[in-house]
Rosetta silent file (secondary structure, phi, psi, omega in degrees, C-alpha in Angstrom):
SEQUENCE: XXXXXXXXXXXXXXXXXXXXXXXXXXXXXXXXXXXXXXXXXXXXXXXXXXXXXXXXXXXXXXXXXXXXXXXXXXXXXXXXXXXXXXXXXXXXXXXXXXXXXXXXXXXXXXXXXXXXXXXXXXXXXXXXXXXXXXXXXXXXXXXXXXXXXXXXXXXXXXXXXXXXXXXXXXXXXXXXXXXXXXXXXXXXXXXXXXXXXXXXXXXXXXXXXXXXXXXXXXXXXXXXXXXXXXXXXXXXXXXXXXXXXXXXXXXXXXXXXXXXXXXXXXXXXXXXXXXXXXXXXXXXXXXXXXXXXXXXXXXXXXXXXXXX
SCORE:     score description
SCORE:     0.000 S_00000001
   1 L     0.000  134.445 -176.451   14.940   17.175   -0.872 S_00000001
   2 E  -117.679  138.652  176.090   13.855   17.595    2.757 S_00000001
   3 E  -112.880  130.947 -179.129   12.035   15.075    4.985 S_00000001
   4 E  -123.693  134.791  173.702    9.852   16.276    7.870 S_00000001
   5 E   -75.459  131.165 -179.482    8.157   14.170   10.552 S_00000001
   6 E  -135.788  161.228  171.949    4.434   14.917   10.660 S_00000001
   7 E  -133.527  149.672  176.451    1.305   13.621   12.395 S_00000001
   8 E  -154.872  164.974 -172.128   -2.329   13.801   11.362 S_00000001
   9 E   -95.079  139.232  173.399   -5.665   12.359   12.379 S_00000001
  10 E  -133.442  100.257 -179.509   -7.484    9.394   10.806 S_00000001
  11 L    51.136   43.887  175.923  -10.880    8.743   12.394 S_00000001
  12 L    87.518    0.734  178.498   -9.518    9.616   15.822 S_00000001
  13 E  -109.674  132.162  179.855   -6.212    7.757   15.429 S_00000001
  14 E   -80.201  122.408  177.960   -2.947    9.693   15.206 S_00000001
  15 E  -102.223  141.306  176.804   -0.934    8.686   12.138 S_00000001
  16 E  -100.307  133.109 -178.650    2.823    9.235   11.814 S_00000001
  17 E  -136.753  166.233  170.222    4.132   10.336    8.445 S_00000001
  18 E  -117.755  120.605  178.081    7.144   11.567    6.575 S_00000001
  19 E   -98.125  123.898 -179.362    6.572   14.594    4.388 S_00000001
  20 E  -106.815  127.525 -178.005    9.048   14.943    1.534 S_00000001
  21 E  -115.823  135.043 -179.785    9.581   18.380   -0.012 S_00000001
  22 L   -61.745  160.831  178.574   11.398   19.017   -3.315 S_00000001
  23 L   -56.513  -33.333  178.802   14.685   20.922   -3.329 S_00000001
  24 L  -130.491  132.689  177.708   12.850   23.925   -4.769 S_00000001
  25 L  -114.782   23.247  177.670    9.254   24.929   -4.156 S_00000001
  26 L   -65.664  154.438  177.497    9.354   28.040   -6.338 S_00000001
  27 L    95.966   13.384  175.199    6.414   28.727   -8.580 S_00000001
  28 L    90.547 -175.637 -178.856    3.591   28.550   -6.057 S_00000001
  29 L   -53.126  142.610 -172.055    1.689   25.585   -4.592 S_00000001
  30 E  -111.744  161.913  172.264    2.849   22.258   -5.988 S_00000001
  31 E   -67.298  151.850 -177.335    1.259   18.920   -6.913 S_00000001
  32 E  -135.640  155.622 -178.118    1.365   16.331   -4.148 S_00000001
  33 E  -136.129  127.742  170.826    1.196   12.542   -3.916 S_00000001
  34 E   -84.990  133.524 -179.074    0.095   10.322   -1.028 S_00000001
  35 E  -121.770  119.448  179.549    2.145    7.080   -0.913 S_00000001
  36 E   -97.377  147.055 -175.896    0.814    4.010    0.908 S_00000001
  37 L   -90.947  160.202  175.365    3.039    1.187    2.178 S_00000001
  38 L   -64.069  164.170  173.928    2.790   -2.568    1.547 S_00000001
  39 L   -60.165  134.800 -177.984    1.076   -4.892    4.005 S_00000001
  40 L    74.244   -5.280 -179.613    3.256   -5.416    7.112 S_00000001
  41 L   -86.044  179.305  176.231    5.560   -2.612    5.907 S_00000001
  42 L  -136.454  169.329 -173.253    6.298    0.811    7.325 S_00000001
  43 L   -64.467  -19.495 -179.339    6.915    4.250    5.858 S_00000001
  44 L   -79.497   -6.538 -175.860   10.692    3.853    6.106 S_00000001
  45 L  -102.071 -125.340 -172.985   10.709    1.035    3.543 S_00000001
  46 H   -58.447  -41.476 -178.204    9.255    0.928    0.000 S_00000001
  47 H   -62.290  -42.496  178.913    6.789    3.771    0.516 S_00000001
  48 H   -66.341  -36.135  178.187    9.530    6.084    1.737 S_00000001
  49 H   -62.383  -49.183  179.210   11.782    5.126   -1.173 S_00000001
  50 H   -66.699  -39.061  179.277    9.137    5.999   -3.763 S_00000001
  51 H   -61.698  -42.724 -178.619    8.086    9.129   -1.874 S_00000001
  52 H   -69.683  -39.638 -179.455   11.659   10.421   -1.762 S_00000001
  53 H   -66.249  -37.902  178.565   12.336    9.584   -5.394 S_00000001
  54 H   -72.257  -32.519  175.997    9.147   11.358   -6.516 S_00000001
  55 H   -65.135  -34.370  176.824    9.983   14.375   -4.346 S_00000001
  56 L   -63.190  -21.757  178.919   13.280   14.616   -6.231 S_00000001
  57 L   -91.371    2.553  173.578   11.135   15.014   -9.369 S_00000001
  58 L   110.122   -0.999  179.453    9.317   18.037   -7.928 S_00000001
  59 L   -91.429  147.566  164.428    6.314   16.579   -6.109 S_00000001
  60 E   -83.820  128.684 -175.802    5.462   17.069   -2.449 S_00000001
  61 E  -128.583  152.550 -179.078    4.963   13.523   -1.157 S_00000001
  62 E  -133.695  113.758  170.255    3.639   11.963    2.032 S_00000001
  63 E  -104.847  140.506 -174.905    4.470    8.433    3.204 S_00000001
  64 E  -147.906  159.713  174.310    2.836    7.315    6.445 S_00000001
  65 L   -86.815  134.323  176.266    2.291    4.349    8.727 S_00000001
  66 L   -61.228  155.428  173.992   -1.179    2.844    8.686 S_00000001
  67 L   -55.968  144.625 -179.788   -3.274    2.978   11.839 S_00000001
  68 L    75.065    2.281 -174.713   -2.393    0.221   14.314 S_00000001
  69 L  -135.288  161.159  176.106    1.032   -0.164   12.698 S_00000001
  70 L    56.347 -135.062  179.277    4.512    1.363   12.780 S_00000001
  71 L   -87.055   -3.969 -178.721    4.724    4.652   14.686 S_00000001
  72 L   -76.974  161.172  179.372    1.006    5.363   14.262 S_00000001
  73 L   -80.345 -173.718  177.336   -1.540    4.957   17.038 S_00000001
  74 L   110.164  129.942  172.933   -4.368    2.494   17.333 S_00000001
  75 L  -124.655  148.671    1.700   -5.048   -0.668   19.315 S_00000001
  76 L   -68.837  161.927  179.172   -4.880   -3.573   18.964 S_00000001
  77 L   -78.003  155.909  176.643   -1.407   -3.395   17.466 S_00000001
  78 L    57.613   38.161  175.580   -0.522   -4.996   14.115 S_00000001
  79 L   -93.210  132.201  173.661   -4.136   -4.945   12.960 S_00000001
  80 L  -105.251   98.447 -175.643   -4.779   -5.018    9.206 S_00000001
  81 L  -113.559  103.495 -175.587   -8.182   -3.373    8.890 S_00000001
  82 H   -54.645  -42.334 -179.920   -9.093   -2.696    5.228 S_00000001
  83 H   -62.157  -41.586  179.164  -11.748   -0.105    6.049 S_00000001
  84 H   -69.212  -36.830  179.314   -9.327    1.806    8.264 S_00000001
  85 H   -63.074  -38.351  175.689   -6.547    1.563    5.676 S_00000001
  86 H   -65.520  -42.945  178.815   -8.843    3.217    3.111 S_00000001
  87 H   -62.532  -37.768  179.077   -9.756    5.889    5.647 S_00000001
  88 H   -59.187  -42.116 -179.979   -6.042    6.477    6.342 S_00000001
  89 H   -64.642  -41.221  177.064   -5.408    7.323    2.675 S_00000001
  90 H   -65.050  -38.368  178.256   -8.277    9.817    2.663 S_00000001
  91 H   -64.713  -35.786  177.413   -6.976   11.312    5.901 S_00000001
  92 H   -64.933  -39.982  175.173   -3.558   11.742    4.289 S_00000001
  93 H   -61.099  -45.156  179.084   -5.205   13.648    1.445 S_00000001
  94 H   -57.763  -43.371  178.648   -6.984   15.829    3.981 S_00000001
  95 H   -60.027  -45.373 -178.784   -3.698   16.603    5.681 S_00000001
  96 H   -61.137  -34.356 -179.389   -2.087   17.618    2.379 S_00000001
  97 H   -65.763  -17.424 -179.050   -4.947   20.026    1.628 S_00000001
  98 L   -87.084   -7.134 -174.933   -4.035   21.987    4.762 S_00000001
  99 L   -90.393  125.066  179.658   -0.472   22.714    3.592 S_00000001
 100 L   -59.044  -27.099 -177.537    0.077   26.093    1.902 S_00000001
 101 L   -78.163   -9.358 -175.907    2.759   24.556   -0.326 S_00000001
 102 E  -103.147  135.218  170.614    0.292   22.028   -1.805 S_00000001
 103 E   -82.781  111.087 -174.647   -2.149   22.725   -4.609 S_00000001
 104 E   -67.020  -13.798  177.618   -5.301   20.959   -3.340 S_00000001
 105 E   -93.091    5.223 -178.182   -6.562   20.502   -6.892 S_00000001
 106 E  -134.923   58.459  179.740   -3.451   18.542   -7.893 S_00000001
 107 E  -112.059  129.037  174.903   -3.268   15.622   -5.469 S_00000001
 108 E  -116.547  173.984 -179.715   -2.551   12.078   -6.617 S_00000001
 109 E  -139.110  139.103  177.560   -2.213    8.770   -4.795 S_00000001
 110 E  -125.833  128.321  176.776    0.217    5.888   -5.163 S_00000001
 111 E  -119.016  135.901  178.973   -0.290    2.502   -3.546 S_00000001
 112 E  -113.582  130.653  179.970    2.349   -0.222   -3.296 S_00000001
 113 L    56.976 -119.913 -177.348    1.380   -3.884   -2.787 S_00000001
 114 L   -59.534  -36.223  177.170   -1.570   -3.934   -0.344 S_00000001
 115 H   -68.232  -21.849  172.591   -1.907   -0.156   -0.587 S_00000001
 116 H   -64.072  -26.924  171.123   -2.186   -0.659   -4.333 S_00000001
 117 H   -80.686  -45.844 -176.111   -5.489   -2.298   -3.500 S_00000001
 118 H   -63.823  -34.281 -176.132   -6.545    0.183   -0.821 S_00000001
 119 H   -66.263  -21.909 -178.669   -5.852    3.234   -2.983 S_00000001
 120 H   -72.015  -51.397  173.862   -8.508    2.143   -5.490 S_00000001
 121 H   -67.584  -30.624  177.003  -11.564    2.356   -3.192 S_00000001
 122 H   -60.831  -47.393  178.926  -10.031    5.392   -1.478 S_00000001
 123 H   -70.940  -35.570  178.891   -9.886    7.231   -4.797 S_00000001
 124 H   -58.475  -35.770 -178.956  -13.221    5.838   -5.924 S_00000001
 125 L   -98.683    4.287 -175.889  -14.883    7.493   -2.955 S_00000001
 126 L  -136.742  102.512 -175.705  -12.783   10.654   -2.791 S_00000001
 127 L   -70.725   -7.716  176.652  -12.842   13.041   -5.739 S_00000001
 128 L   -71.015  -20.202  177.515   -9.935   15.031   -4.293 S_00000001
 129 E   -84.943  110.510 -170.212   -7.636   12.278   -5.601 S_00000001
 130 E   -91.245  -21.289  179.132   -7.176   13.345   -9.218 S_00000001
 131 E  -150.651  143.382 -172.016   -4.891   10.565  -10.477 S_00000001
 132 E  -127.694  135.702  176.225   -4.186    7.046   -9.148 S_00000001
 133 E  -136.910  151.668  177.069   -1.185    4.755   -9.568 S_00000001
 134 E  -133.184  152.452  172.612   -0.215    1.366   -8.204 S_00000001
 135 E  -129.852  124.492 -177.927    2.996   -0.670   -8.025 S_00000001
 136 L    50.462   49.834 -172.974    2.719   -4.466   -7.522 S_00000001
 137 L   -62.912  138.628  176.789   -0.938   -3.964   -6.603 S_00000001
 138 L  -137.389  132.988  163.742   -2.538   -6.539   -4.331 S_00000001
 139 L   -85.967  108.153 -172.493   -6.024   -6.818   -2.919 S_00000001
 140 H   -59.527  -30.256  178.997   -4.958   -8.135    0.478 S_00000001
 141 H   -69.094  -42.527  176.212   -8.325   -9.857    0.932 S_00000001
 142 H   -61.761  -40.604 -178.697   -7.932  -11.727   -2.358 S_00000001
 143 H   -63.753  -41.689  178.244   -4.398  -12.699   -1.410 S_00000001
 144 H   -71.122  -35.413 -178.378   -5.480  -14.208    1.908 S_00000001
 145 H   -74.305  -41.201 -170.176   -8.513  -15.899    0.338 S_00000001
 146 H  -115.572   -6.911 -177.108   -6.857  -17.243   -2.812 S_00000001
 147 L    89.893  160.114 -177.761   -3.113  -17.050   -2.199 S_00000001
 148 L   -59.231  -33.789 -178.537   -0.528  -14.796   -3.818 S_00000001
 149 L   -99.027    2.212  176.529   -0.760  -16.716   -7.077 S_00000001
 150 L    82.706    8.795 -174.356   -4.528  -17.242   -6.929 S_00000001
 151 L  -114.283   10.737 -176.090   -4.389  -21.047   -6.581 S_00000001
 152 L   -65.865  139.135  174.841   -4.765  -21.545   -2.825 S_00000001
 153 L   -60.618  128.935 -177.934   -7.187  -24.247   -1.643 S_00000001
 154 H   -57.506  -23.688 -179.110  -10.324  -22.471   -0.258 S_00000001
 155 H   -67.344  -22.329  179.825  -10.150  -24.570    2.913 S_00000001
 156 H   -63.164  -47.739 -178.294   -6.995  -22.672    3.939 S_00000001
 157 H   -69.809  -34.601  176.000   -8.874  -19.414    4.396 S_00000001
 158 H   -59.939  -40.173  177.155  -11.769  -21.202    6.106 S_00000001
 159 H   -63.904  -37.488  178.687   -9.253  -22.523    8.627 S_00000001
 160 H   -67.303  -39.182  176.776   -7.931  -18.996    9.156 S_00000001
 161 H   -62.488  -36.200  176.060  -11.448  -17.712    9.745 S_00000001
 162 H   -64.099  -42.084  178.132  -11.849  -20.407   12.381 S_00000001
 163 H   -65.660  -37.586  177.942   -8.657  -19.283   14.089 S_00000001
 164 H   -64.343  -40.938  177.868   -9.834  -15.655   13.973 S_00000001
 165 H   -63.669  -41.124  178.495  -13.115  -16.647   15.631 S_00000001
 166 H   -63.387  -38.315  179.820  -11.231  -18.522   18.354 S_00000001
 167 H   -65.002  -40.145  177.634   -9.063  -15.448   18.963 S_00000001
 168 H   -63.283  -41.905  178.556  -12.127  -13.258   19.384 S_00000001
 169 H   -62.155  -44.137  179.921  -13.565  -15.730   21.892 S_00000001
 170 H   -60.871  -42.523  179.782  -10.318  -15.844   23.853 S_00000001
 171 H   -63.991  -41.796  179.376  -10.210  -12.044   24.056 S_00000001
 172 H   -61.641  -28.771 -179.469  -13.839  -11.912   25.235 S_00000001
 173 L   -88.835    4.629  179.672  -12.943  -14.307   28.042 S_00000001
 174 L    79.935   15.025 -179.410  -10.066  -12.108   29.123 S_00000001
 175 L   -93.903  162.951  177.066   -7.443  -14.515   27.777 S_00000001
 176 L   -83.295  111.208 -179.423   -4.353  -13.645   25.734 S_00000001
 177 L   -76.583  143.806  176.180   -5.246  -14.414   22.127 S_00000001
 178 L   -69.258  164.300  176.259   -2.440  -15.728   19.900 S_00000001
 179 E  -109.470  158.179  178.139   -1.149  -13.664   16.975 S_00000001
 180 E   -86.826  113.842 -179.713   -0.843  -14.672   13.335 S_00000001
 181 E   -75.981  129.353 -176.409    2.859  -15.095   12.521 S_00000001
 182 L   -87.832  -28.424 -174.607    3.690  -13.649    9.120 S_00000001
 183 L  -129.851  139.769  174.717    7.133  -15.112    8.560 S_00000001
 184 L   -74.582 -173.264 -172.757    8.705  -18.504    9.325 S_00000001
 185 L   -80.088  -19.939 -175.529   12.101  -18.869   10.975 S_00000001
 186 L  -146.160  161.709  178.191   14.230  -19.122    7.829 S_00000001
 187 H   -65.753  -30.409  178.383   14.270  -18.297    4.154 S_00000001
 188 H   -65.341  -41.205  177.275   14.277  -22.022    3.409 S_00000001
 189 H   -67.337  -37.583  178.430   11.007  -22.448    5.302 S_00000001
 190 H   -63.625  -38.406  178.413    9.593  -19.385    3.565 S_00000001
 191 H   -68.477  -39.476  179.697   10.459  -20.897    0.189 S_00000001
 192 H   -64.734  -34.754 -178.969    8.921  -24.235    1.128 S_00000001
 193 H   -82.080  -38.663 -171.292    5.696  -22.504    2.198 S_00000001
 194 H  -132.101   17.544  178.685    5.394  -19.834   -0.496 S_00000001
 195 H    65.326 -158.295 -178.748    7.860  -20.572   -3.271 S_00000001
 196 H   -64.813  -32.569  176.815   10.130  -17.833   -4.542 S_00000001
 197 H   -60.475  -44.224  178.060    7.517  -15.196   -3.683 S_00000001
 198 H   -65.197  -40.244  179.018    7.631  -16.300   -0.050 S_00000001
 199 H   -65.535  -40.241  179.609   11.434  -16.363   -0.067 S_00000001
 200 H   -66.628  -37.392  175.933   11.634  -12.859   -1.542 S_00000001
 201 H   -63.311  -42.259  177.508    9.264  -11.518    1.095 S_00000001
 202 H   -61.583  -46.454 -177.560   11.410  -13.054    3.817 S_00000001
 203 H   -63.085  -32.752  179.416   14.602  -11.612    2.315 S_00000001
 204 H   -75.260  -48.487 -171.127   13.058   -8.144    2.142 S_00000001
 205 H   -89.791  -20.176 -170.437   11.436   -7.983    5.570 S_00000001
 206 L  -119.740   10.453  176.445   13.644  -10.272    7.669 S_00000001
 207 L  -129.834  170.358  179.989   17.209   -9.541    6.539 S_00000001
 208 L   -58.024  -12.737  178.154   19.378   -6.404    6.473 S_00000001
 209 L   -51.535  -46.931 -179.506   18.124   -5.748    2.938 S_00000001
 210 L  -153.011   11.842 -176.792   15.140   -3.803    4.324 S_00000001
 211 L   -56.671  137.456  178.099   14.414   -5.105    7.823 S_00000001
 212 L  -138.780  137.090 -174.495   12.919   -2.490   10.129 S_00000001
 213 L   -63.188  -21.409 -179.598   12.075   -2.921   13.821 S_00000001
 214 L   -96.432   -4.730  175.070    8.602   -1.435   13.425 S_00000001
 215 L   -67.109  145.041 -174.103    7.573   -3.559   10.428 S_00000001
 216 L   -75.481  130.305  171.708    4.966   -6.118   11.458 S_00000001
 217 L  -100.287  -15.104 -178.377    6.086   -9.704   12.094 S_00000001
 218 E  -135.352  161.878  169.015    2.629  -10.707   13.291 S_00000001
 219 E  -124.032  145.219  168.656   -0.988   -9.738   12.613 S_00000001
 220 E   -64.114  132.649 -173.833   -3.833   -9.576   15.050 S_00000001
 221 L   -60.217  -26.030  179.940   -6.040  -12.525   14.108 S_00000001
 222 H   -68.044  -11.519  172.964   -9.115  -10.323   13.791 S_00000001
 223 H   -57.057  -34.533 -172.609   -7.472   -8.900   10.668 S_00000001
 224 H   -66.374  -50.024 -178.180   -8.583  -12.065    8.891 S_00000001
 225 H   -75.242  -18.284  172.677  -12.323  -11.767    9.326 S_00000001
 226 H   -69.740  -29.748  177.749  -12.120   -8.016    8.625 S_00000001
 227 H   -77.567  -22.577 -167.777  -10.702   -8.959    5.227 S_00000001
 228 L   -55.776  -38.701 -177.080  -13.344  -11.597    4.518 S_00000001
 229 L  -103.486   11.196 -176.147  -15.910   -9.204    3.074 S_00000001
 230 L   -89.790  140.886  175.593  -13.529   -6.650    1.572 S_00000001
 231 L  -136.138  105.307 -176.004  -13.187   -6.151   -2.190 S_00000001
 232 L   -65.388  -19.239 -173.779  -10.538   -3.639   -3.206 S_00000001
 233 L  -101.100   -0.911 -172.537  -11.797   -3.517   -6.775 S_00000001
 234 L   -64.053  -33.102 -175.374  -15.526   -2.983   -6.145 S_00000001
 235 L   -95.337    8.652 -178.509  -15.390    0.827   -6.409 S_00000001
 236 H   -54.794  -38.836  178.081  -13.211    0.996   -9.504 S_00000001
 237 H   -60.265  -23.879 -178.582  -16.088    2.228  -11.707 S_00000001
 238 H   -73.267  -11.062  172.703  -16.395    5.243   -9.393 S_00000001
 239 H   -63.702  -24.926  178.058  -13.021    6.490  -10.612 S_00000001
 240 L    58.510 -126.245 -176.658  -14.932    7.581  -13.705 S_00000001
 241 L   -92.422    6.189  176.164  -12.676    9.575  -16.025 S_00000001
 242 L   -73.646  139.235 -170.443   -9.866   10.006  -13.522 S_00000001
 243 E   -77.178  149.399  179.794   -6.711    8.301  -14.838 S_00000001
 244 E  -130.663  129.574  172.246   -5.236    5.053  -13.511 S_00000001
 245 E  -118.991  126.993  178.542   -1.706    3.720  -13.995 S_00000001
 246 E  -121.142  125.215 -178.225   -0.886    0.197  -12.809 S_00000001
 247 E  -113.386  131.952  178.708    2.737   -0.993  -12.751 S_00000001
 248 E  -146.536  157.113  176.630    3.686   -4.641  -12.274 S_00000001
 249 E   -86.769  146.765 -179.024    6.676   -6.886  -12.894 S_00000001
 250 L   -67.681  -19.684  178.588    6.552   -9.514  -15.599 S_00000001
 251 L  -100.306    5.363 -175.704    7.693  -12.154  -13.060 S_00000001
 252 L   -74.658  121.410  178.447    5.260  -11.128  -10.285 S_00000001
 253 L   -68.295  -18.113  179.836    3.066  -14.046   -9.202 S_00000001
 254 L   -86.743   -1.324 -170.674    0.589  -11.432   -7.921 S_00000001
 255 H   -64.559  -18.411  177.309    0.163   -9.762  -11.320 S_00000001
 256 H   -59.908  -27.796  178.732   -3.172  -11.507  -11.884 S_00000001
 257 H   -75.849  -36.439  173.433   -4.651   -9.011   -9.422 S_00000001
 258 H   -60.853  -44.070 -179.696   -3.290   -6.055  -11.409 S_00000001
 259 H   -63.336  -44.669 -179.956   -4.850   -7.559  -14.539 S_00000001
 260 H   -62.093  -45.129  178.380   -8.192   -8.131  -12.813 S_00000001
 261 H   -64.570  -43.681 -179.641   -8.321   -4.594  -11.459 S_00000001
 262 H   -58.356  -40.604 -179.109   -7.238   -3.111  -14.771 S_00000001
 263 H   -67.282  -27.028 -179.094  -10.066   -4.918  -16.559 S_00000001
 264 H   -83.551  -19.876 -179.349  -12.629   -3.488  -14.128 S_00000001
 265 L   -70.459  141.277 -173.397  -11.512    0.139  -14.557 S_00000001
 266 L  -111.128  -11.008 -177.175  -13.713    2.095  -16.947 S_00000001
 267 L  -101.494 -160.214  177.401  -11.795    5.359  -17.466 S_00000001
 268 L   -61.258  128.660 -174.209   -8.390    6.287  -18.872 S_00000001
 269 E  -152.239  152.479  175.922   -6.009    3.535  -17.842 S_00000001
 270 E  -144.967  135.806  172.316   -2.606    2.049  -18.569 S_00000001
 271 E  -108.937  117.463 -175.679   -0.954   -1.158  -17.419 S_00000001
 272 E  -112.713  124.713 -176.059    2.828   -0.811  -17.536 S_00000001
 273 E  -101.216  133.982  174.590    5.049   -3.883  -17.229 S_00000001
 274 E   -98.881  111.010 -172.113    8.588   -3.794  -15.829 S_00000001
 275 L   -63.829  129.368  175.535   10.478   -6.530  -17.650 S_00000001
 276 L    84.394   -6.253 -175.862   12.105   -9.144  -15.420 S_00000001
 277 L   -87.031  139.665  169.790   10.812   -7.760  -12.133 S_00000001
 278 L   -89.607  179.428  177.692    9.099   -9.842   -9.476 S_00000001
 279 L   -56.332  -52.455 -174.276    6.551   -8.452   -7.017 S_00000001
 280 L   -77.482  -26.625  176.319    9.158   -7.671   -4.344 S_00000001
 281 H   -51.361  -36.529 -176.479   11.835   -6.523   -6.811 S_00000001
 282 H   -75.700   -3.049  175.858    9.756   -3.393   -7.314 S_00000001
 283 H   -74.513  -38.113 -168.799   10.041   -2.508   -3.630 S_00000001
 284 H  -156.208   -8.574 -177.407   13.709   -1.506   -3.705 S_00000001
 285 L   -79.256  119.602 -168.766   15.873   -2.885   -6.533 S_00000001
 286 H   -58.772  -36.934 -176.772   17.164    0.116   -8.438 S_00000001
 287 H   -64.335  -19.055  178.331   17.154   -1.504  -11.885 S_00000001
 288 H  -107.079  -36.132 -179.787   13.369   -1.898  -11.525 S_00000001
 289 H   -65.694  -40.961 -176.451   12.499    1.032   -9.247 S_00000001
 290 H   -59.872  -49.757  177.112   14.153    3.609  -11.508 S_00000001
 291 H   -66.572  -29.583  176.637   12.011    2.870  -14.618 S_00000001
 292 H   -66.448  -43.005  179.210    8.930    2.621  -12.391 S_00000001
 293 H   -65.714  -38.091  178.476    9.637    6.052  -10.881 S_00000001
 294 H   -63.559  -41.799  177.898   10.211    7.516  -14.337 S_00000001
 295 H   -64.863  -42.961  177.857    6.859    6.163  -15.499 S_00000001
 296 H   -63.099  -41.341  178.824    5.161    7.501  -12.363 S_00000001
 297 H   -60.009  -48.226  179.758    6.799   10.894  -12.821 S_00000001
 298 H   -61.535  -42.786 -178.248    5.561   11.166  -16.393 S_00000001
 299 H   -63.326  -53.500 -176.808    2.091    9.997  -15.383 S_00000001
 300 H   -68.862  -35.007  177.631    1.606   12.327  -12.422 S_00000001
 301 H   -61.131  -47.868 -178.703    3.202   15.287  -14.177 S_00000001
 302 H   -67.735  -50.209 -170.854    0.850   14.938  -17.134 S_00000001
 303 H   -76.027  -34.397  177.750   -2.312   14.022  -15.292 S_00000001
 304 H   -75.534  -29.262  173.235   -2.014   16.420  -12.342 S_00000001
 305 H   -63.243  -33.194  179.826   -1.196   19.263  -14.751 S_00000001
 306 L   -65.069  -21.514 -172.248   -4.510   18.568  -16.444 S_00000001
 307 L   -84.841   -3.432 -178.194   -6.264   19.279  -13.156 S_00000001
 308 L   -81.403    0.000    0.000   -5.246   22.933  -12.997 S_00000001
């Protein structure tokens, strides 16, 4: 398996990606899969792991940094813009269609965590995506509005919207607006604030387990009001008869969003549970990633073959 650094355009913003090519590309143009990263993540983390593992199974895969994040362009930095994130996935598909080694009629998309939400409207509006899969899917707007477990007091998000408005005012006045800190100073504080889900996020992003210098530690506050009107599941009916696979861990506090999305899908669909896995376990723990990759391999092999 070979990894190549690539760049491509997304609405005028240069995106940085890693293209993974199987050990053998004999037999003509191959099926390809776009892989989106979790919120605050980068292509070198969970997205790259899944992209490399799927490339070992014979797919050409593309993991990339979202606009405003990682090695990709775009200002302000560390902006989470749902509309742009959806556009980025479509731009990644466009890039794959230009590669002679890729069969443009056999392109799928995989979203992990926040990208598991973004990939749904991207596919709903882009018929070039022939099969869609998610791992630990999250609608990032729902998570900020309702909390990871869906029980957050609504006043919390209202307070965040107030802070976002203040940040916009500060910027308009030429002042330095504060940033939204994503992680506290210690795993103990993360656990106190967000339970085991918060602690697991801290351990993944802020320790040698998966820490990366380009992963976001902060968000631009305007990310919050950009999320306010976003609904990752609104376009699910537009998938039509294109197949959907959603993978979640039985211990994931975010799994209610997978269930909600699954119920809204109208075409061929499967919800596959990984026993004992939490939301973050599915990012990198081999005992959970391996069965998830096997399920994804079977799904994309079957469904992208149908598209020939």
